[in-house]
Backbone bond lengths (Angstrom), bond angles and torsions (degrees), N, CA, C in turn:
res aa  C-N    CA-C-N  psi(-1)  N-CA   C-N-CA  omega(-1)  CA-C   N-CA-C  phi
1 X - - - 1.466 - - 1.521 109.14 -
2 X 1.319 119.64 127.17 1.462 121.78 -174.65 1.516 111.84 -69.12
3 X 1.335 114.37 151.91 1.465 120.29 177.32 1.527 108.53 -88.22
4 X 1.321 116.62 88.89 1.460 121.13 -178.93 1.509 108.93 -106.98
5 X 1.335 115.06 159.29 1.460 118.43 175.72 1.525 108.96 -72.49
6 X 1.295 115.63 127.90 1.455 119.42 -167.23 1.509 114.26 -73.11
7 X 1.305 117.80 -41.64 1.448 120.93 -174.51 1.522 109.33 -141.44
8 X 1.312 118.33 145.13 1.459 120.36 178.70 1.515 111.67 -60.80
9 X 1.331 116.38 145.06 1.456 121.04 -179.21 1.531 110.26 -81.66
10 X 1.290 116.45 82.09 1.457 121.99 179.36 1.510 109.68 -99.90
11 X 1.329 115.04 169.12 1.467 119.37 175.38 1.510 110.36 -59.18
12 X 1.334 115.97 -36.01 1.454 119.45 -179.28 1.516 111.06 -59.30
13 X 1.339 117.88 -40.06 1.453 121.12 -178.05 1.515 112.27 -65.60
14 X 1.326 116.97 -26.58 1.461 119.65 -177.20 1.522 112.40 -84.18
15 X 1.323 115.93 -9.53 1.455 118.86 177.98 1.519 110.09 -71.16
16 X 1.309 116.44 151.42 1.453 120.06 176.16 1.519 108.88 -66.50
17 X 1.326 115.64 128.82 1.452 120.40 178.86 1.513 108.99 -108.35
18 X 1.344 116.90 142.21 1.457 119.06 -175.26 1.515 111.32 -160.23
19 X 1.312 114.61 144.98 1.456 122.78 167.81 1.523 106.78 -113.21
20 X 1.321 116.40 128.56 1.457 120.74 -179.86 1.523 109.69 -125.17
21 X 1.312 115.47 126.33 1.462 122.27 179.52 1.518 107.85 -125.35
22 X 1.329 116.20 129.38 1.462 120.60 -175.78 1.525 110.48 -134.66
23 X 1.337 115.21 116.14 1.475 122.86 175.08 1.533 112.31 51.44
24 X 1.331 114.84 42.93 1.460 120.73 -175.56 1.528 110.83 -78.07
25 X 1.332 116.19 134.50 1.458 122.12 176.81 1.521 109.87 -139.30
26 X 1.326 114.92 146.96 1.457 121.53 173.62 1.520 108.11 -138.47
27 X 1.348 115.48 122.94 1.462 121.26 -176.96 1.519 109.46 -117.15
28 X 1.332 115.79 129.76 1.458 122.39 171.81 1.530 107.38 -112.14
29 X 1.328 116.67 105.00 1.462 119.24 -176.86 1.514 110.59 65.52
30 X 1.329 116.44 -112.94 1.468 121.19 177.95 1.529 111.83 -104.44
31 X 1.333 117.11 -0.11 1.461 120.71 -176.30 1.524 111.33 -99.82
32 X 1.330 115.33 129.89 1.452 121.35 175.44 1.518 109.21 -91.83
33 X 1.329 116.19 104.54 1.465 120.27 178.82 1.524 110.68 -74.89
34 X 1.341 117.08 -36.12 1.467 123.78 175.19 1.521 106.59 -130.01
35 X 1.325 116.83 131.39 1.467 121.20 -169.54 1.529 111.21 -127.97
36 X 1.342 116.02 94.18 1.463 122.53 172.48 1.531 111.89 56.70
37 X 1.323 115.89 52.54 1.465 122.27 -175.19 1.519 111.09 -92.14
38 X 1.333 116.73 133.10 1.469 122.06 178.19 1.528 109.26 -136.59
39 X 1.341 116.30 133.36 1.470 120.82 175.13 1.526 108.89 -168.50
40 X 1.334 115.48 169.08 1.459 122.82 175.20 1.527 109.42 -132.87
41 X 1.318 115.84 150.47 1.461 121.76 171.94 1.518 107.49 -132.71
42 X 1.334 117.08 130.85 1.459 120.87 -171.80 1.523 112.13 -114.20
43 X 1.312 114.35 168.20 1.461 122.29 -179.84 1.533 110.73 -58.16
44 X 1.340 115.32 139.70 1.451 120.41 179.21 1.511 114.08 74.28
45 X 1.331 117.00 20.71 1.458 121.22 -177.00 1.523 109.72 -126.04
46 X 1.333 115.74 136.95 1.458 121.49 171.75 1.525 106.88 -106.17
47 X 1.310 115.52 113.11 1.460 121.97 -177.71 1.521 109.10 -100.24
48 X 1.330 116.71 116.18 1.453 121.23 174.43 1.516 109.60 -78.51
49 X 1.317 116.34 123.57 1.461 122.33 -175.91 1.524 107.24 -111.22
50 X 1.335 116.42 103.47 1.458 121.81 -169.16 1.518 112.12 -117.81
51 X 1.310 114.44 156.56 1.452 121.07 175.49 1.509 109.19 169.77
52 X 1.335 117.76 154.79 1.467 119.45 176.14 1.520 111.02 -66.46
53 X 1.326 116.78 168.79 1.456 120.55 177.21 1.525 110.06 -56.31
54 X 1.330 115.73 134.17 1.460 119.98 -179.98 1.516 114.71 82.40
55 X 1.347 116.84 9.09 1.468 119.83 -176.97 1.519 112.82 -76.19
56 X 1.331 118.14 -21.67 1.466 121.05 -179.13 1.515 113.87 115.65
57 X 1.339 118.52 7.19 1.461 121.45 -178.28 1.524 111.58 -63.81
58 X 1.324 116.10 -54.23 1.466 119.78 -176.60 1.524 110.95 -64.98
59 X 1.327 117.35 -36.72 1.467 120.30 176.86 1.521 110.69 -60.59
60 X 1.337 116.99 -44.02 1.467 121.07 178.18 1.519 110.83 -61.21
61 X 1.337 116.75 -44.09 1.462 121.03 179.41 1.530 111.35 -63.13
62 X 1.313 116.68 -38.69 1.465 119.79 179.59 1.523 111.46 -68.07
63 X 1.333 117.39 -32.46 1.466 120.38 175.24 1.523 110.11 -68.08
64 X 1.334 116.64 -44.84 1.465 120.73 -179.49 1.519 112.33 -62.88
65 X 1.323 116.81 -31.34 1.464 120.68 -178.82 1.526 112.38 -95.50
66 X 1.328 116.16 8.82 1.478 122.50 174.28 1.531 113.39 67.67
67 X 1.315 117.49 24.45 1.467 120.18 175.44 1.528 111.19 -80.23
68 X 1.329 116.31 -33.73 1.462 121.01 176.66 1.528 108.41 -137.18
69 X 1.343 117.82 152.56 1.466 119.84 177.84 1.528 111.36 -86.71
70 X 1.315 116.03 153.47 1.452 120.74 173.55 1.529 110.15 -78.89
71 X 1.324 116.72 161.46 1.460 121.87 174.33 1.525 110.45 -85.29
72 X 1.329 115.69 -37.35 1.460 121.03 179.64 1.517 108.94 -153.61
73 X 1.345 115.42 164.69 1.457 120.85 179.03 1.517 111.96 87.65
74 X 1.332 115.33 -177.07 1.457 121.79 -176.69 1.522 110.88 -132.15
75 X 1.329 114.46 152.39 1.467 121.40 173.76 1.517 108.01 -146.63
76 X 1.324 116.05 139.74 1.465 120.35 178.75 1.515 109.89 -140.25
77 X 1.320 114.76 151.70 1.465 122.78 177.30 1.520 107.54 -126.48
78 X 1.327 116.23 119.14 1.472 122.15 -178.87 1.531 110.94 53.05
79 X 1.306 116.22 38.32 1.460 121.85 177.50 1.507 115.29 84.32
80 X 1.332 118.77 -0.36 1.460 122.49 -179.16 1.530 109.61 -102.56
81 X 1.317 116.13 124.99 1.460 121.35 -179.50 1.525 110.09 -71.89
82 X 1.340 116.62 135.39 1.464 120.20 -175.72 1.520 112.45 -67.36
83 X 1.320 116.77 -24.15 1.466 120.82 179.44 1.518 111.70 -88.58
84 X 1.334 116.38 -42.98 1.455 120.57 -173.61 1.526 113.57 -84.55
85 X 1.336 117.17 -27.11 1.471 119.55 -175.04 1.531 110.75 -140.30
86 X 1.342 117.64 60.11 1.472 119.98 -175.15 1.522 114.25 -64.07
87 X 1.330 118.30 -30.46 1.471 119.95 -179.85 1.524 110.35 -64.62
88 X 1.342 116.33 -44.29 1.464 120.05 178.37 1.529 111.16 -64.90
89 X 1.331 116.71 -36.90 1.468 120.25 177.24 1.518 110.18 -61.26
90 X 1.330 116.73 -46.74 1.469 120.61 -178.52 1.530 111.95 -63.65
91 X 1.336 116.62 -32.48 1.467 119.25 177.39 1.528 111.50 -65.36
92 X 1.309 115.75 -29.70 1.464 120.79 -174.94 1.521 114.00 -95.85
93 X 1.336 117.28 -1.46 1.462 120.85 -176.38 1.521 110.97 -119.17
94 X 1.331 115.11 137.92 1.454 122.21 165.85 1.512 107.03 -110.22
95 X 1.326 116.74 131.74 1.466 120.41 -171.81 1.520 110.42 -129.22
96 X 1.322 115.81 126.60 1.456 121.92 170.58 1.525 107.52 -116.40
97 X 1.339 117.89 101.31 1.470 120.31 -179.12 1.515 111.73 -71.96
98 X 1.323 115.64 165.35 1.462 120.90 -178.17 1.526 111.04 -60.15
99 X 1.322 116.86 -45.80 1.456 121.53 176.67 1.527 107.25 -97.45
100 X 1.316 114.78 93.94 1.453 123.73 -169.58 1.537 110.78 -63.68
101 X 1.356 118.68 106.19 1.468 119.94 -177.36 1.530 111.13 -84.36
102 X 1.304 116.40 113.61 1.459 121.86 -179.00 1.526 109.59 -128.43
103 X 1.332 116.13 154.03 1.460 120.71 173.77 1.530 107.53 -84.70
104 X 1.325 116.36 97.76 1.457 121.29 -171.30 1.524 113.15 -67.60
105 X 1.334 117.11 -20.38 1.467 120.20 -179.18 1.528 112.07 -85.27
106 X 1.350 117.17 -1.92 1.459 120.68 179.35 1.528 110.11 -98.30
107 X 1.328 116.02 153.52 1.456 121.34 173.05 1.529 109.25 -78.03
108 X 1.334 116.27 155.27 1.470 120.77 -175.95 1.528 111.05 -55.08
109 X 1.325 117.35 -53.97 1.464 120.00 -178.20 1.529 110.86 -64.51
110 X 1.325 117.45 -39.54 1.460 121.50 178.58 1.532 110.51 -60.57
111 X 1.332 116.36 -41.69 1.466 120.98 179.80 1.531 110.72 -64.33
112 X 1.318 117.05 -44.01 1.464 120.02 179.86 1.530 111.37 -66.68
113 X 1.329 116.64 -33.04 1.472 119.55 174.16 1.529 110.45 -64.13
114 X 1.314 116.08 -40.84 1.464 121.13 177.87 1.533 110.96 -61.93
115 X 1.325 116.84 -46.95 1.469 121.00 179.86 1.526 110.27 -63.93
116 X 1.325 117.30 -38.38 1.465 120.88 178.08 1.521 111.07 -62.24
117 X 1.327 116.67 -39.76 1.472 119.80 177.47 1.521 111.53 -66.56
118 X 1.333 116.45 -39.71 1.472 120.38 178.16 1.527 110.28 -57.68
119 X 1.331 116.32 -41.20 1.474 121.32 -178.02 1.527 112.50 -86.91
120 X 1.336 116.97 -1.04 1.470 122.03 178.83 1.521 111.35 54.10
121 X 1.333 114.97 49.51 1.463 121.47 -177.85 1.525 110.08 -76.39
122 X 1.324 115.68 131.06 1.459 119.62 173.82 1.524 108.56 -75.58
123 X 1.319 118.28 142.26 1.454 124.49 -176.97 1.541 111.04 52.54
124 X 1.334 117.70 57.68 1.468 121.10 -176.16 1.524 113.96 -61.93
125 X 1.335 118.09 -33.01 1.468 120.15 -177.53 1.525 111.30 -60.29
126 X 1.330 116.64 -44.75 1.467 120.38 -179.69 1.526 111.01 -66.40
127 X 1.328 116.42 -39.37 1.462 119.97 -179.22 1.525 111.21 -68.11
128 X 1.325 117.13 -38.52 1.458 120.55 178.21 1.523 110.37 -64.55
129 X 1.342 117.18 -41.83 1.463 120.53 176.93 1.525 110.72 -59.26
130 X 1.335 115.39 -42.32 1.466 120.18 -179.80 1.524 111.04 -62.79
131 X 1.345 116.78 -42.75 1.456 120.83 -179.74 1.526 111.51 -66.80
132 X 1.321 117.06 -40.04 1.464 121.08 179.66 1.522 110.34 -63.67
133 X 1.336 116.32 -43.28 1.458 119.88 178.40 1.525 111.02 -67.33
134 X 1.332 116.13 -44.12 1.462 120.87 -176.50 1.520 112.49 -61.60
135 X 1.319 116.99 -39.86 1.460 120.84 -174.81 1.529 113.01 -97.38
136 X 1.331 117.59 5.70 1.456 120.78 175.73 1.510 114.29 68.54
137 X 1.342 116.77 37.10 1.461 121.82 -177.33 1.537 112.89 -100.32
138 X 1.321 116.97 9.15 1.461 119.86 -173.58 1.510 114.36 -52.82
139 X 1.328 117.41 -48.53 1.467 120.26 -176.57 1.527 112.33 -75.97
140 X 1.330 116.94 -15.58 1.467 120.77 -175.94 1.526 112.80 -103.74
141 X 1.325 117.97 -2.85 1.454 120.38 -169.98 1.523 114.06 -64.09
142 X 1.332 118.03 -23.27 1.456 120.95 -179.75 1.519 113.45 -95.88
143 X 1.336 117.09 8.16 1.468 121.00 -177.54 1.522 111.56 -97.82
144 X 1.336 115.09 155.17 1.462 120.02 171.38 1.528 108.99 -67.70
145 X 1.326 116.45 138.05 1.469 119.93 -179.98 1.526 110.84 -58.50
146 X 1.330 116.84 -36.07 1.459 120.45 -179.11 1.512 114.63 -63.95
147 X 1.333 118.16 -17.60 1.468 121.64 179.75 1.528 112.41 -93.73
148 X 1.327 117.64 -5.91 1.465 121.07 -176.80 1.517 111.35 -78.30
149 X 1.330 115.85 153.80 1.462 121.03 171.46 1.532 108.72 -68.96
150 X 1.333 115.41 165.56 1.467 119.11 -179.52 1.525 110.79 -61.19
151 X 1.331 116.71 -37.16 1.456 119.84 179.98 1.515 112.51 -61.69
152 X 1.333 116.30 -42.94 1.464 119.29 179.62 1.531 111.37 -72.86
153 X 1.323 117.10 -30.02 1.471 118.15 174.27 1.531 110.23 -64.49
154 X 1.341 116.26 -36.08 1.460 119.20 175.94 1.524 110.80 -62.36
155 X 1.313 116.58 -38.68 1.462 120.48 178.38 1.529 110.80 -64.18
156 X 1.346 116.47 -40.52 1.466 119.87 176.56 1.530 109.34 -62.93
157 X 1.328 116.57 -41.05 1.473 120.48 177.62 1.517 112.23 -61.32
158 X 1.335 116.71 -41.00 1.461 120.24 176.93 1.528 111.11 -65.06
159 X 1.331 116.56 -40.31 1.469 120.30 179.43 1.523 110.92 -61.88
160 X 1.346 117.93 -43.66 1.462 119.72 179.83 1.520 111.39 -68.73
161 X 1.332 117.10 -30.97 1.466 120.06 179.79 1.525 111.57 -70.37
162 X 1.342 117.39 -28.05 1.461 120.99 -174.20 1.524 113.88 -103.32
163 X 1.311 117.81 -9.84 1.461 120.57 -168.01 1.525 113.53 -62.86
164 X 1.324 118.24 -29.08 1.473 120.90 -177.81 1.526 112.39 -94.31
165 X 1.348 116.71 15.04 1.469 121.86 176.75 1.520 112.04 56.99
166 X 1.335 118.00 55.70 1.465 120.23 -179.13 1.518 111.74 -72.29
167 X 1.308 116.46 155.87 1.455 120.47 177.90 1.528 111.70 -83.32
168 X 1.331 116.81 -23.14 1.460 122.16 -178.30 1.521 108.55 -129.10
169 X 1.323 116.33 133.21 1.464 121.75 174.47 1.523 109.41 -113.97
170 X 1.325 115.54 129.68 1.461 121.28 176.17 1.525 106.92 -116.54
171 X 1.321 115.99 115.08 1.462 122.46 -172.93 1.522 109.22 -119.24
172 X 1.326 116.50 113.87 1.459 122.16 -178.23 1.529 108.35 -102.27
173 X 1.335 116.54 106.27 1.467 122.91 -178.30 1.541 111.65 55.23
174 X 1.332 119.07 53.28 1.466 120.33 -175.02 1.523 114.75 -69.67
175 X 1.337 117.94 -19.51 1.465 119.77 -178.33 1.526 112.27 -98.61
176 X 1.324 116.95 8.14 1.462 120.70 179.69 1.531 110.67 -61.81
177 X 1.331 116.25 129.28 1.456 121.30 175.05 1.510 115.23 83.15
178 X 1.329 118.84 4.99 1.461 120.53 -178.91 1.527 110.82 -87.12
179 X 1.346 115.88 144.39 1.458 118.70 174.42 1.533 108.42 -79.00
180 X 1.345 118.90 168.87 1.473 120.87 -174.72 1.518 114.33 -54.09
181 X 1.350 117.95 -39.96 1.464 120.17 179.84 1.527 111.39 -68.35
182 X 1.326 116.53 -43.58 1.461 120.66 177.68 1.524 110.59 -62.97
183 X 1.340 115.31 -36.83 1.469 120.56 -179.17 1.516 111.10 -59.86
184 X 1.330 116.57 -43.68 1.463 120.88 179.24 1.528 110.30 -63.10
185 X 1.349 116.61 -44.16 1.462 120.78 -179.37 1.523 111.93 -61.24
186 X 1.335 116.50 -49.09 1.467 120.65 -177.09 1.529 110.44 -68.14
187 X 1.332 115.93 -36.30 1.473 119.52 177.14 1.527 110.84 -60.25
188 X 1.328 116.08 -45.32 1.466 119.92 179.71 1.520 111.21 -66.16
189 X 1.330 116.83 -37.25 1.457 120.59 178.04 1.527 110.88 -63.12
190 X 1.325 116.74 -44.61 1.466 120.49 179.77 1.528 110.46 -63.35
191 X 1.331 117.05 -39.97 1.465 120.71 178.25 1.526 110.98 -63.51
192 X 1.338 117.03 -39.39 1.466 120.37 176.79 1.529 110.83 -64.49
193 X 1.322 115.81 -45.29 1.470 120.45 179.00 1.519 110.26 -57.81
194 X 1.340 115.82 -39.89 1.461 121.18 -176.26 1.514 114.60 -66.60
195 X 1.341 117.67 -13.16 1.468 118.92 176.69 1.527 111.22 -78.50
196 X 1.337 117.70 -20.72 1.459 121.45 -176.29 1.525 113.42 -119.79
197 X 1.312 116.49 -16.75 1.450 121.34 -173.41 1.517 111.07 -124.55
198 X 1.317 115.61 168.74 1.454 122.23 168.88 1.524 107.15 -93.54
199 X 1.320 116.52 123.37 1.460 121.25 -177.61 1.526 109.60 -121.74
200 X 1.325 116.28 126.25 1.463 122.04 170.87 1.521 105.89 -109.34
201 X 1.314 115.38 121.05 1.458 121.94 -165.15 1.528 109.44 -126.48
202 X 1.330 116.57 114.68 1.459 121.16 179.53 1.519 109.84 -103.16
203 X 1.314 116.66 135.88 1.458 120.46 178.78 1.521 109.21 -158.89
204 X 1.339 115.69 159.12 1.466 121.35 170.81 1.527 111.08 -103.68
205 X 1.329 116.75 -1.19 1.462 121.26 -177.58 1.527 108.96 -93.96
206 X 1.321 116.72 105.28 1.459 120.81 -173.19 1.525 112.43 -66.77
207 X 1.336 117.55 -28.83 1.465 119.52 177.07 1.526 110.33 -64.12
208 X 1.334 116.75 -33.35 1.456 120.91 176.93 1.524 110.86 -64.38
209 X 1.316 115.97 -40.02 1.461 120.96 179.78 1.526 110.30 -60.02
210 X 1.336 116.22 -48.51 1.456 119.80 -178.59 1.527 112.05 -66.98
211 X 1.333 117.08 -30.01 1.462 120.66 -177.50 1.514 112.88 -82.20
212 X 1.323 118.25 -27.63 1.467 121.28 -168.55 1.522 113.88 -114.03
213 X 1.330 117.37 -41.61 1.475 120.49 -163.63 1.527 113.51 -84.09
214 X 1.331 114.66 145.33 1.469 121.41 173.04 1.529 110.84 -88.03
215 X 1.320 114.53 -35.80 1.467 120.66 -176.80 1.521 108.28 -140.95
216 X 1.322 115.83 152.57 1.462 120.65 -176.46 1.524 109.72 -126.47
217 X 1.325 114.65 130.29 1.459 122.99 173.54 1.518 107.06 -113.25
218 X 1.327 117.42 122.07 1.468 121.71 178.87 1.519 108.79 -114.89
219 X 1.344 115.52 127.88 1.456 119.80 175.05 1.520 109.06 -120.80
220 X 1.315 115.40 151.70 1.455 121.80 178.03 1.519 108.16 -145.32
221 X 1.327 116.34 128.21 1.460 122.06 -176.78 1.531 110.79 53.13
222 X 1.336 115.71 38.97 1.451 121.91 175.48 1.511 115.39 83.22
223 X 1.334 117.85 -7.67 1.471 121.51 -176.46 1.524 110.75 -108.93
224 X 1.331 115.20 148.15 1.452 120.46 176.39 1.529 110.05 -74.89
225 X 1.348 115.31 131.58 1.467 119.72 175.47 1.523 111.75 -117.81
226 X 1.343 117.53 -10.70 1.468 120.97 175.73 1.516 109.29 -161.21
227 X 1.329 115.66 145.90 1.466 122.97 175.35 1.523 106.72 -153.22
228 X 1.348 116.31 87.53 1.468 121.31 -169.37 1.521 111.52 -141.03
229 X 1.337 117.00 151.13 1.473 119.10 165.96 1.525 109.19 -57.34
230 X 1.314 117.10 152.79 1.458 121.09 -172.57 1.527 112.22 -56.94
231 X 1.347 117.41 -40.03 1.463 119.32 -177.90 1.525 111.95 -71.10
232 X 1.336 116.88 -33.44 1.463 119.99 179.49 1.523 110.91 -74.51
233 X 1.329 116.34 -30.59 1.461 119.75 179.76 1.522 110.64 -60.12
234 X 1.342 116.51 -44.60 1.455 119.74 -179.35 1.525 111.72 -67.02
235 X 1.323 117.10 -28.15 1.466 119.57 -179.84 1.524 112.23 -74.91
236 X 1.344 117.86 -8.58 1.464 120.69 177.77 1.528 111.55 -59.46
237 X 1.329 115.90 -29.75 1.459 119.06 -178.86 1.526 112.64 -101.57
238 X 1.339 116.87 10.22 1.461 118.75 174.06 1.525 108.12 -64.56
239 X 1.298 116.00 141.63 1.457 119.74 -174.13 1.513 111.24 93.50
240 X 1.331 116.88 -6.26 1.453 121.34 176.07 1.520 109.62 -116.11
241 X 1.314 115.77 154.71 1.456 123.08 175.09 1.522 107.34 -117.86
242 X 1.330 116.23 135.38 1.460 121.42 178.68 1.520 108.74 -112.85
243 X 1.326 115.49 126.45 1.454 122.68 179.31 1.518 108.81 -115.87
244 X 1.329 117.15 130.91 1.466 120.89 172.02 1.523 108.15 -99.87
245 X 1.329 115.01 130.63 1.462 120.67 -177.83 1.522 109.12 -136.00
246 X 1.336 115.81 141.99 1.465 120.58 176.82 1.521 109.45 -130.60
247 X 1.317 114.82 130.46 1.458 121.41 176.84 1.526 109.67 -108.59
248 X 1.313 116.51 153.94 1.466 119.95 175.13 1.528 110.47 -73.39
249 X 1.332 115.40 -33.02 1.452 120.93 -178.81 1.526 110.78 -99.79
250 X 1.317 116.06 163.49 1.464 121.53 178.05 1.528 109.48 -74.47
251 X 1.337 116.08 137.68 1.462 122.56 -179.60 1.524 108.29 -130.32
252 X 1.334 116.62 141.81 1.465 121.17 179.03 1.528 110.65 -86.57
253 X 1.337 115.65 150.20 1.458 120.77 177.19 1.530 111.40 -58.59
254 X 1.328 116.02 -40.39 1.469 119.96 -177.58 1.528 111.28 -59.77
255 X 1.335 116.52 -38.36 1.467 119.99 177.83 1.525 110.96 -62.74
256 X 1.327 115.90 -42.92 1.463 120.39 -175.74 1.526 111.91 -69.56
257 X 1.318 117.50 -38.58 1.466 119.90 -178.55 1.526 112.59 -71.28
258 X 1.334 116.39 -11.08 1.464 119.82 176.93 1.530 112.27 -87.09
259 X 1.344 115.88 -9.49 1.468 119.10 176.56 1.528 108.85 -65.85
260 X 1.312 117.10 134.77 1.455 121.45 -177.10 1.529 111.14 -58.51
261 X 1.343 116.81 125.68 1.456 122.90 177.58 1.517 114.43 95.42
262 X 1.339 118.61 -13.47 1.460 120.91 -178.65 1.530 109.98 -79.84
263 X 1.343 116.17 124.34 1.472 121.18 178.92 1.519 112.10 -89.93
264 X 1.335 116.44 -38.83 1.465 119.81 -178.37 1.515 109.75 -153.64
265 X 1.326 115.45 158.69 1.460 121.64 179.01 1.518 108.40 -134.88
266 X 1.335 116.12 123.64 1.467 121.64 -179.97 1.525 108.56 -116.73
267 X 1.336 115.88 125.41 1.463 120.33 -177.26 1.522 110.80 -79.28
268 X 1.333 115.74 132.84 1.452 122.65 173.64 1.524 108.20 -103.98
269 X 1.323 118.40 -160.99 1.457 120.51 178.62 1.523 111.03 -72.77
270 X 1.329 114.96 149.41 1.452 119.56 178.68 1.516 110.88 67.13
271 X 1.324 115.95 -134.32 1.468 121.32 178.66 1.527 110.85 -107.47
272 X 1.345 116.04 30.46 1.459 121.36 179.50 1.523 109.20 -95.03
273 X 1.316 116.19 143.53 1.462 122.83 -179.15 1.521 109.70 -136.54
274 X 1.334 115.54 152.79 1.458 121.21 166.95 1.523 107.84 -111.04
275 X 1.314 115.44 125.11 1.460 122.31 -179.69 1.521 109.16 -112.32
276 X 1.315 117.70 138.89 1.463 121.19 177.64 1.515 110.22 -114.24
277 X 1.325 115.00 150.44 1.465 121.31 176.57 1.513 108.46 -148.18
278 X 1.324 117.16 169.69 1.460 121.10 173.64 1.528 109.60 -67.98
279 X 1.333 115.42 153.36 1.460 120.22 -174.44 1.522 111.81 -59.45
280 X 1.333 116.30 -32.20 1.459 119.06 -176.47 1.531 113.04 -78.13
281 X 1.343 116.78 -10.35 1.458 120.46 -178.74 1.529 110.72 -104.98
282 X 1.329 117.27 119.97 1.454 121.57 171.42 1.521 107.03 -95.41
283 X 1.333 115.72 104.26 1.464 120.45 -172.23 1.530 112.68 -88.81
284 X 1.331 117.69 0.88 1.461 119.17 -175.39 1.529 111.97 -61.72
285 X 1.319 117.20 -39.99 1.462 119.62 178.70 1.522 111.08 -65.76
286 X 1.346 116.24 -39.67 1.467 120.16 179.23 1.527 110.97 -66.17
287 X 1.337 116.96 -37.58 1.465 120.36 178.20 1.531 110.13 -66.73
288 X 1.335 116.87 -40.92 1.462 120.68 177.90 1.532 110.31 -61.67
289 X 1.333 116.88 -44.43 1.466 121.08 178.98 1.526 110.74 -63.53
290 X 1.336 117.18 -38.49 1.468 121.71 176.70 1.528 110.50 -59.48
291 X 1.314 116.95 -42.85 1.463 120.62 -179.87 1.532 110.68 -64.91
292 X 1.325 116.49 -43.51 1.475 120.46 179.51 1.517 110.41 -63.28
293 X 1.341 116.62 -47.93 1.469 120.96 -176.70 1.519 111.97 -62.22
294 X 1.359 117.29 -30.75 1.460 121.16 -177.01 1.528 112.55 -102.77
295 X 1.356 115.41 12.04 1.464 121.77 177.59 1.537 111.87 54.24
296 X 1.326 114.63 45.42 1.457 121.74 179.33 1.527 109.87 -103.41
297 X 1.311 115.92 142.71 1.459 120.59 175.59 1.524 108.86 -86.35
298 X 1.326 116.77 121.64 1.466 122.51 -177.94 1.527 108.80 -95.26
299 X 1.343 116.77 114.11 1.460 121.57 -176.31 1.528 113.17 -95.55
300 X 1.329 116.08 -24.40 1.472 119.80 -176.95 1.518 109.04 -154.12
301 X 1.340 116.10 140.55 1.462 121.09 175.60 1.520 107.76 -158.82
302 X 1.340 116.37 107.21 1.463 118.52 178.38 1.525 110.54 -153.19
303 X 1.318 114.10 158.53 1.459 121.84 -179.65 1.525 109.64 -89.17
304 X 1.327 116.74 137.63 1.464 122.52 -176.40 1.522 111.89 -99.72
305 X 1.351 115.75 148.43 1.467 120.57 165.48 1.526 107.49 -79.30
306 X 1.318 117.41 139.53 1.472 121.44 -175.62 1.526 109.86 -73.68
307 X 1.322 116.35 130.69 1.459 122.78 -179.86 1.519 109.87 -126.23
308 X 1.343 115.85 172.21 1.464 120.50 174.70 1.518 110.10 -60.37
309 X 1.328 117.05 -36.02 1.460 120.50 179.07 1.518 111.55 -61.51
310 X 1.353 116.75 -39.31 1.460 120.40 177.78 1.526 110.90 -62.83
311 X 1.323 115.67 -44.73 1.471 119.88 179.91 1.528 110.02 -63.59
312 X 1.329 115.90 -44.98 1.467 120.72 179.29 1.525 110.76 -57.75
313 X 1.333 116.03 -50.26 1.464 119.97 -177.81 1.523 111.26 -62.12
314 X 1.333 115.37 -41.77 1.462 119.59 -178.10 1.528 110.78 -65.40
315 X 1.329 117.42 -47.68 1.460 120.49 -176.27 1.519 112.34 -67.13
316 X 1.327 116.74 -41.47 1.459 119.19 -178.11 1.517 112.06 -74.85
317 X 1.330 116.84 -31.98 1.472 120.60 177.58 1.509 110.39 -72.08
318 X 1.340 116.23 -46.05 1.465 120.08 -178.76 1.516 111.24 -61.65
319 X 1.338 117.84 -45.65 1.458 120.39 -177.69 1.519 111.07 -66.40
320 X 1.352 116.69 -33.90 1.458 119.63 178.57 1.528 110.38 -69.65
321 X 1.327 116.14 -40.19 1.475 119.40 -179.11 1.515 112.38 -69.86
322 X 1.354 116.78 -23.91 1.465 119.58 -178.61 1.514 113.08 -82.43
323 X 1.356 117.43 -8.82 1.474 121.33 -178.11 1.517 110.54 -99.41
């Protein structure tokens, strides 16, 4: 993918760009999908927006993009309130939803021409050429969207999200379905965009978070459980040791938390667990003794380096267990 200048250097681009959310809530019946959420995203920042399925990420994004109204609280984009001035908000936002809605019966270039007309873009031909080059759609531009692979459909979705030069980009699972080569290209494109734009980026791929994001916001059950720069997020578990252990037989969480020095036990796939302890306690010997005493076959036992995934799992598991 060529290294092109992403957006024209206009006065608009030099303005401070920001998303502001204050005490935002969304209730469906008796369920709180978003619960008193507050955060900001600023110009030149890529904000990783994380949470387990059903945490409220997509609901928050739909409120910010004026697809649905909030129940309470406020949200604004570039100073425009999502309730009072939704047209201005939409002008300032580019949105790629998780389920990328495209007109599959249209050709790639034809579709981008249509989107350009919707946004009333001046000199649409030049802008469409720029988007095609930027997103690597050159060889696919004459094809029907319905014949494209999922990866190339994502590229078309990114092109439509950026074509009107928005100040804020909201990307919900933008790397879904991409092969490794496409993943590198789109990752680099998002990083370039993030130098000039405000990007809110949702993903379940933790390696993407560490590679792309400047700051991470984690929500669980609609509530914020973390809002930290990427380097500070990993330091949340400093002072703790994480051990991965696998048994041949099934083991209950209650049994594991009774092992001396174990603070918490998180179940992984199969009979694998992650156990945490204080830094001064090496629990590996105690875990080995537990296996011997209970006649369990120990298949794996090793200490982990702390990652964003560890922090994510710990914060979302702990908050869920406390409710």
